[in-house]
KENU-25294 format. One record per atom (N, C-alpha, C): x, y, z; atom name; residue in three letters. Coordinates in pm, 1 decimal. Each point is the difference from the previous one (the first is absolute). Layout:
// KENU-25294
<kolza east="X" north="Y" up="Z" atom="CA" rest="ALA"/>
...
This chain:
// KENU-25294
<kolza east="-2325.1" north="-446.4" up="400.0" atom="N" rest="MET"/>
<kolza east="76.3" north="99.1" up="72.3" atom="CA" rest="MET"/>
<kolza east="116.9" north="44.9" up="-88.1" atom="C" rest="MET"/>
<kolza east="23.0" north="130.7" up="-8.8" atom="N" rest="LYS"/>
<kolza east="107.1" north="54.1" up="-82.6" atom="CA" rest="LYS"/>
<kolza east="104.7" north="69.3" up="86.2" atom="C" rest="LYS"/>
<kolza east="123.6" north="-6.3" up="-46.9" atom="N" rest="ASP"/>
<kolza east="106.3" north="77.2" up="63.2" atom="CA" rest="ASP"/>
<kolza east="-11.2" north="144.9" up="-45.8" atom="C" rest="ASP"/>
<kolza east="29.6" north="92.1" up="89.3" atom="N" rest="THR"/>
<kolza east="2.0" north="140.6" up="-38.7" atom="CA" rest="THR"/>
<kolza east="130.3" north="30.3" up="-72.7" atom="C" rest="THR"/>
<kolza east="0.5" north="109.8" up="-72.6" atom="N" rest="ARG"/>
<kolza east="122.4" north="42.2" up="-68.6" atom="CA" rest="ARG"/>
<kolza east="111.3" north="27.6" up="101.4" atom="C" rest="ARG"/>
<kolza east="-36.7" north="56.5" up="113.8" atom="N" rest="LYS"/>
<kolza east="98.7" north="29.5" up="104.6" atom="CA" rest="LYS"/>
<kolza east="63.4" north="-128.4" up="51.6" atom="C" rest="LYS"/>
<kolza east="-81.8" north="-103.0" up="23.7" atom="N" rest="ARG"/>
<kolza east="52.9" north="-128.3" up="47.1" atom="CA" rest="ARG"/>
<kolza east="96.0" north="-58.4" up="-102.0" atom="C" rest="ARG"/>
<kolza east="-38.7" north="3.7" up="-127.8" atom="N" rest="THR"/>
<kolza east="86.0" north="-52.3" up="-104.9" atom="CA" rest="THR"/>
<kolza east="131.0" north="76.4" up="-5.3" atom="C" rest="THR"/>
<kolza east="-6.6" north="131.4" up="12.3" atom="N" rest="LEU"/>
<kolza east="120.5" north="81.6" up="-3.3" atom="CA" rest="LEU"/>
<kolza east="91.8" north="-33.0" up="117.4" atom="C" rest="LEU"/>
<kolza east="-54.5" north="-10.0" up="120.1" atom="N" rest="ILE"/>
<kolza east="81.1" north="-32.2" up="117.9" atom="CA" rest="ILE"/>
<kolza east="61.8" north="-138.9" up="-12.7" atom="C" rest="ILE"/>
<kolza east="-79.2" north="-98.4" up="-44.9" atom="N" rest="LYS"/>
<kolza east="53.8" north="-135.1" up="-22.2" atom="CA" rest="LYS"/>
<kolza east="115.1" north="4.0" up="-98.9" atom="C" rest="LYS"/>
<kolza east="-18.5" north="74.1" up="-108.5" atom="N" rest="SER"/>
<kolza east="102.9" north="10.9" up="-103.4" atom="CA" rest="SER"/>
<kolza east="127.7" north="60.9" up="55.8" atom="C" rest="SER"/>
<kolza east="-13.6" north="108.7" up="73.9" atom="N" rest="LEU"/>
<kolza east="117.7" north="69.0" up="52.8" atom="CA" rest="LEU"/>
<kolza east="76.2" north="-83.2" up="102.1" atom="C" rest="LEU"/>
<kolza east="-71.4" north="-65.0" up="89.8" atom="N" rest="ILE"/>
<kolza east="66.3" north="-84.9" up="99.6" atom="CA" rest="ILE"/>
<kolza east="71.9" north="-116.4" up="-67.4" atom="C" rest="ILE"/>
<kolza east="-68.1" north="-64.3" up="-93.7" atom="N" rest="TYR"/>
<kolza east="60.5" north="-111.7" up="-72.2" atom="CA" rest="TYR"/>
<kolza east="124.9" north="45.5" up="-75.2" atom="C" rest="TYR"/>
<kolza east="-9.6" north="114.8" up="-65.6" atom="N" rest="ARG"/>
<kolza east="112.8" north="45.6" up="-79.7" atom="CA" rest="ARG"/>
<kolza east="118.4" north="42.6" up="86.7" atom="C" rest="ARG"/>
<kolza east="-24.0" north="52.4" up="118.8" atom="N" rest="CYS"/>
<kolza east="111.0" north="30.3" up="90.8" atom="CA" rest="CYS"/>
<kolza east="77.1" north="-127.1" up="31.6" atom="C" rest="CYS"/>
<kolza east="-72.9" north="-105.8" up="25.3" atom="N" rest="TRP"/>
<kolza east="63.1" north="-129.6" up="26.5" atom="CA" rest="TRP"/>
<kolza east="81.2" north="-45.8" up="-121.5" atom="C" rest="TRP"/>
<kolza east="-56.3" north="16.0" up="-119.9" atom="N" rest="VAL"/>
<kolza east="67.2" north="-44.6" up="-121.4" atom="CA" rest="VAL"/>
<kolza east="120.2" north="88.1" up="-32.8" atom="C" rest="VAL"/>
<kolza east="-6.6" north="129.6" up="31.6" atom="N" rest="ILE"/>
<kolza east="116.0" north="86.8" up="-21.0" atom="CA" rest="ILE"/>
<kolza east="118.5" north="-52.8" up="80.7" atom="C" rest="ILE"/>
<kolza east="-25.7" north="-37.3" up="124.5" atom="N" rest="LEU"/>
<kolza east="107.4" north="-56.6" up="83.1" atom="CA" rest="LEU"/>
<kolza east="53.6" north="-130.0" up="-58.6" atom="C" rest="LEU"/>
<kolza east="-89.4" north="-83.9" up="-49.6" atom="N" rest="ALA"/>
<kolza east="43.2" north="-126.5" up="-60.4" atom="CA" rest="ALA"/>
<kolza east="80.9" north="24.7" up="-126.4" atom="C" rest="ALA"/>
<kolza east="-44.5" north="93.0" up="-84.6" atom="N" rest="THR"/>
<kolza east="72.1" north="32.5" up="-123.3" atom="CA" rest="THR"/>
<kolza east="137.1" north="57.4" up="32.2" atom="C" rest="THR"/>
<kolza east="4.3" north="90.2" up="94.1" atom="N" rest="TYR"/>
<kolza east="125.7" north="61.7" up="41.7" atom="CA" rest="TYR"/>
<kolza east="97.3" north="-106.5" up="49.5" atom="C" rest="TYR"/>
<kolza east="-48.5" north="-89.6" up="84.3" atom="N" rest="THR"/>
<kolza east="83.7" north="-108.4" up="52.5" atom="CA" rest="THR"/>
<kolza east="49.8" north="-89.8" up="-112.6" atom="C" rest="THR"/>
<kolza east="-89.5" north="-31.8" up="-94.4" atom="N" rest="MET"/>
<kolza east="38.2" north="-85.6" up="-112.7" atom="CA" rest="MET"/>
<kolza east="108.3" north="67.4" up="-84.0" atom="C" rest="MET"/>
<kolza east="-13.8" north="131.7" up="-23.5" atom="N" rest="LEU"/>
<kolza east="102.2" north="71.0" up="-76.3" atom="CA" rest="LEU"/>
<kolza east="133.7" north="1.4" up="73.2" atom="C" rest="LEU"/>
<kolza east="-3.5" north="13.7" up="131.5" atom="N" rest="LEU"/>
<kolza east="124.2" north="-5.0" up="78.0" atom="CA" rest="LEU"/>
<kolza east="65.6" north="-137.3" up="-9.7" atom="C" rest="LEU"/>
<kolza east="-82.2" north="-103.9" up="7.2" atom="N" rest="ILE"/>
<kolza east="52.1" north="-136.8" up="-7.1" atom="CA" rest="ILE"/>
<kolza east="64.1" north="-27.3" up="-136.2" atom="C" rest="ILE"/>
<kolza east="-54.5" north="60.9" up="-105.6" atom="N" rest="THR"/>
<kolza east="52.8" north="-24.0" up="-134.9" atom="CA" rest="THR"/>
<kolza east="119.4" north="88.5" up="-34.0" atom="C" rest="THR"/>
<kolza east="50.5" north="73.7" up="99.0" atom="N" rest="GLY"/>
<kolza east="124.7" north="72.5" up="-20.5" atom="CA" rest="GLY"/>
<kolza east="-11.0" north="149.5" up="-18.5" atom="C" rest="GLY"/>
<kolza east="-119.6" north="56.9" up="6.5" atom="N" rest="GLN"/>
<kolza east="-14.6" north="145.4" up="-9.9" atom="CA" rest="GLN"/>
<kolza east="49.9" north="64.0" up="130.2" atom="C" rest="GLN"/>
<kolza east="49.3" north="122.0" up="-12.0" atom="N" rest="THR"/>
<kolza east="37.2" north="72.8" up="121.3" atom="CA" rest="THR"/>
<kolza east="-127.3" north="56.2" up="62.7" atom="C" rest="THR"/>
<kolza east="12.6" north="52.1" up="121.5" atom="N" rest="LEU"/>
<kolza east="-115.7" north="57.6" up="68.3" atom="CA" rest="LEU"/>
<kolza east="-65.9" north="109.2" up="-83.6" atom="C" rest="LEU"/>
<kolza east="80.7" north="90.2" up="-55.4" atom="N" rest="THR"/>
<kolza east="-56.6" north="111.1" up="-77.6" atom="CA" rest="THR"/>
<kolza east="-50.9" north="-45.0" up="-136.3" atom="C" rest="THR"/>
<kolza east="63.1" north="-99.4" up="-61.1" atom="N" rest="GLN"/>
<kolza east="-48.2" north="-50.7" up="-128.3" atom="CA" rest="GLN"/>
<kolza east="-133.8" north="-71.0" up="14.2" atom="C" rest="GLN"/>
<kolza east="-26.8" north="-58.0" up="113.9" atom="N" rest="ALA"/>
<kolza east="-121.3" north="-78.8" up="20.0" atom="CA" rest="ALA"/>
<kolza east="-121.9" north="85.6" up="34.2" atom="C" rest="ALA"/>
<kolza east="20.7" north="120.5" up="49.1" atom="N" rest="VAL"/>
<kolza east="-112.6" north="81.9" up="46.6" atom="CA" rest="VAL"/>
<kolza east="-92.9" north="42.0" up="-113.2" atom="C" rest="VAL"/>
<kolza east="53.2" north="64.6" up="-103.1" atom="N" rest="MET"/>
<kolza east="-85.3" north="56.6" up="-104.1" atom="CA" rest="MET"/>
<kolza east="-78.2" north="-106.8" up="-77.3" atom="C" rest="MET"/>
<kolza east="62.5" north="-108.5" up="-45.1" atom="N" rest="PRO"/>
<kolza east="-80.1" north="-102.4" up="-68.1" atom="CA" rest="PRO"/>
<kolza east="-109.3" north="-58.2" up="90.2" atom="C" rest="PRO"/>
<kolza east="30.2" north="-19.3" up="126.7" atom="N" rest="ALA"/>
<kolza east="-100.1" north="-55.2" up="92.0" atom="CA" rest="ALA"/>
<kolza east="-119.4" north="93.4" up="11.4" atom="C" rest="ALA"/>
<kolza east="24.7" north="128.9" up="6.3" atom="N" rest="ILE"/>
<kolza east="-109.3" north="96.3" up="13.4" atom="CA" rest="ILE"/>
<kolza east="-80.1" north="11.2" up="-129.7" atom="C" rest="ILE"/>
<kolza east="67.9" north="18.4" up="-112.2" atom="N" rest="VAL"/>
<kolza east="-69.5" north="18.6" up="-128.2" atom="CA" rest="VAL"/>
<kolza east="-81.1" north="-123.4" up="-37.8" atom="C" rest="VAL"/>
<kolza east="60.8" north="-116.1" up="10.4" atom="N" rest="ILE"/>
<kolza east="-70.7" north="-124.4" up="-32.3" atom="CA" rest="ILE"/>
<kolza east="-126.9" north="-11.7" up="83.3" atom="C" rest="ILE"/>
<kolza east="9.4" north="31.4" up="125.4" atom="N" rest="ASN"/>
<kolza east="-113.9" north="-19.4" up="88.7" atom="CA" rest="ASN"/>
<kolza east="-106.5" north="107.7" up="-11.8" atom="C" rest="ASN"/>
<kolza east="34.2" north="119.0" up="-43.2" atom="N" rest="ILE"/>
<kolza east="-103.6" north="99.8" up="-29.3" atom="CA" rest="ILE"/>
<kolza east="-85.9" north="-48.9" up="-115.8" atom="C" rest="ILE"/>
<kolza east="65.4" north="-50.0" up="-104.2" atom="N" rest="VAL"/>
<kolza east="-73.8" north="-52.2" up="-116.0" atom="CA" rest="VAL"/>
<kolza east="-88.3" north="-117.4" up="41.2" atom="C" rest="VAL"/>
<kolza east="54.0" north="-94.2" up="75.8" atom="N" rest="TRP"/>
<kolza east="-77.1" north="-117.2" up="39.5" atom="CA" rest="TRP"/>
<kolza east="-109.0" north="31.7" up="101.1" atom="C" rest="TRP"/>
<kolza east="17.7" north="103.5" up="82.1" atom="N" rest="THR"/>
<kolza east="-105.9" north="42.0" up="92.5" atom="CA" rest="THR"/>
<kolza east="-121.0" north="49.0" up="-77.6" atom="C" rest="THR"/>
<kolza east="23.9" north="82.7" up="-99.4" atom="N" rest="CYS"/>
<kolza east="-110.8" north="47.9" up="-85.1" atom="CA" rest="CYS"/>
<kolza east="-67.2" north="-116.5" up="-70.2" atom="C" rest="CYS"/>
<kolza east="79.9" north="-91.9" up="-50.6" atom="N" rest="SER"/>
<kolza east="-53.6" north="-116.6" up="-69.4" atom="CA" rest="SER"/>
<kolza east="-84.7" north="-86.0" up="93.7" atom="C" rest="SER"/>
<kolza east="48.6" north="-24.3" up="120.8" atom="N" rest="TYR"/>
<kolza east="-74.2" north="-80.8" up="96.6" atom="CA" rest="TYR"/>
<kolza east="-130.3" north="66.9" up="39.4" atom="C" rest="TYR"/>
<kolza east="2.1" north="131.2" up="19.8" atom="N" rest="TYR"/>
<kolza east="-121.2" north="73.2" up="36.5" atom="CA" rest="TYR"/>
<kolza east="-108.0" north="-17.8" up="-106.2" atom="C" rest="TYR"/>
<kolza east="37.2" north="17.7" up="-126.7" atom="N" rest="ILE"/>
<kolza east="-95.9" north="-16.7" up="-109.8" atom="CA" rest="ILE"/>
<kolza east="-51.0" north="-143.8" up="-4.7" atom="C" rest="ILE"/>
<kolza east="90.1" north="-95.6" up="10.2" atom="N" rest="TYR"/>
<kolza east="-36.3" north="-141.6" up="-1.0" atom="CA" rest="TYR"/>
<kolza east="-98.8" north="-32.9" up="111.6" atom="C" rest="TYR"/>
<kolza east="27.7" north="47.2" up="121.2" atom="N" rest="ASP"/>
<kolza east="-86.8" north="-29.3" up="113.4" atom="CA" rest="ASP"/>
<kolza east="-136.2" north="66.7" up="-15.3" atom="C" rest="ASP"/>
<kolza east="-3.7" north="121.1" up="-56.0" atom="N" rest="ARG"/>
<kolza east="-128.1" north="68.3" up="-22.1" atom="CA" rest="ARG"/>
<kolza east="-83.9" north="-75.6" up="-103.2" atom="C" rest="ARG"/>
<kolza east="64.4" north="-54.4" up="-99.8" atom="N" rest="ILE"/>
<kolza east="-73.2" north="-79.8" up="-99.4" atom="CA" rest="ILE"/>
<kolza east="-62.4" north="-120.8" up="68.3" atom="C" rest="ILE"/>
<kolza east="77.3" north="-72.4" up="80.5" atom="N" rest="TRP"/>
<kolza east="-51.3" north="-118.8" up="67.8" atom="CA" rest="TRP"/>
<kolza east="-107.7" north="33.7" up="102.7" atom="C" rest="TRP"/>
<kolza east="6.6" north="118.6" up="58.6" atom="N" rest="THR"/>
<kolza east="-102.4" north="42.1" up="96.2" atom="CA" rest="THR"/>
<kolza east="-136.7" north="6.7" up="-66.8" atom="C" rest="THR"/>
<kolza east="-1.1" north="31.7" up="-127.8" atom="N" rest="ASN"/>
<kolza east="-125.9" north="14.4" up="-72.9" atom="CA" rest="ASN"/>
<kolza east="-48.3" north="-127.9" up="-66.9" atom="C" rest="ASN"/>
<kolza east="72.3" north="-107.8" up="15.3" atom="N" rest="ILE"/>
<kolza east="-38.9" north="-128.6" up="-58.6" atom="CA" rest="ILE"/>
<kolza east="-72.4" north="-81.9" up="109.3" atom="C" rest="ILE"/>
<kolza east="-122.0" north="-41.0" up="-30.0" atom="N" rest="ALA"/>
<kolza east="-81.0" north="-71.0" up="97.5" atom="CA" rest="ALA"/>
<kolza east="40.2" north="-146.6" up="15.7" atom="C" rest="ALA"/>
<kolza east="70.2" north="-55.9" up="-96.9" atom="N" rest="TRP"/>
<kolza east="34.4" north="-141.2" up="2.7" atom="CA" rest="TRP"/>
<kolza east="75.0" north="-35.8" up="128.4" atom="C" rest="TRP"/>
<kolza east="-44.4" north="-104.6" up="67.5" atom="N" rest="GLY"/>
<kolza east="67.2" north="-52.7" up="118.2" atom="CA" rest="GLY"/>
<kolza east="-38.3" north="69.2" up="130.2" atom="C" rest="GLY"/>
<kolza east="-84.0" north="102.6" up="-5.5" atom="N" rest="LYS"/>
<kolza east="-43.2" north="66.2" up="123.0" atom="CA" rest="LYS"/>
<kolza east="-128.1" north="-62.9" up="47.9" atom="C" rest="LYS"/>
<kolza east="-14.7" north="-7.4" up="129.5" atom="N" rest="GLU"/>
<kolza east="-122.2" north="-57.7" up="57.2" atom="CA" rest="GLU"/>
<kolza east="-71.6" north="102.5" up="83.1" atom="C" rest="GLU"/>
């Protein structure tokens, strides 16, 4: 059974929304102001969302461990 590209994309986006909030919170905790924390949180997570999508698509095509 394979995941569709749409499923992978939705999983990626939902996960990254959660991580954007975590990154933003972490930047606030480390002393960034509200406005200083927004842009790095967004840019970092756009890059990692694309990376995760590609990574997950690669694993979708690997048969190892599937039953």
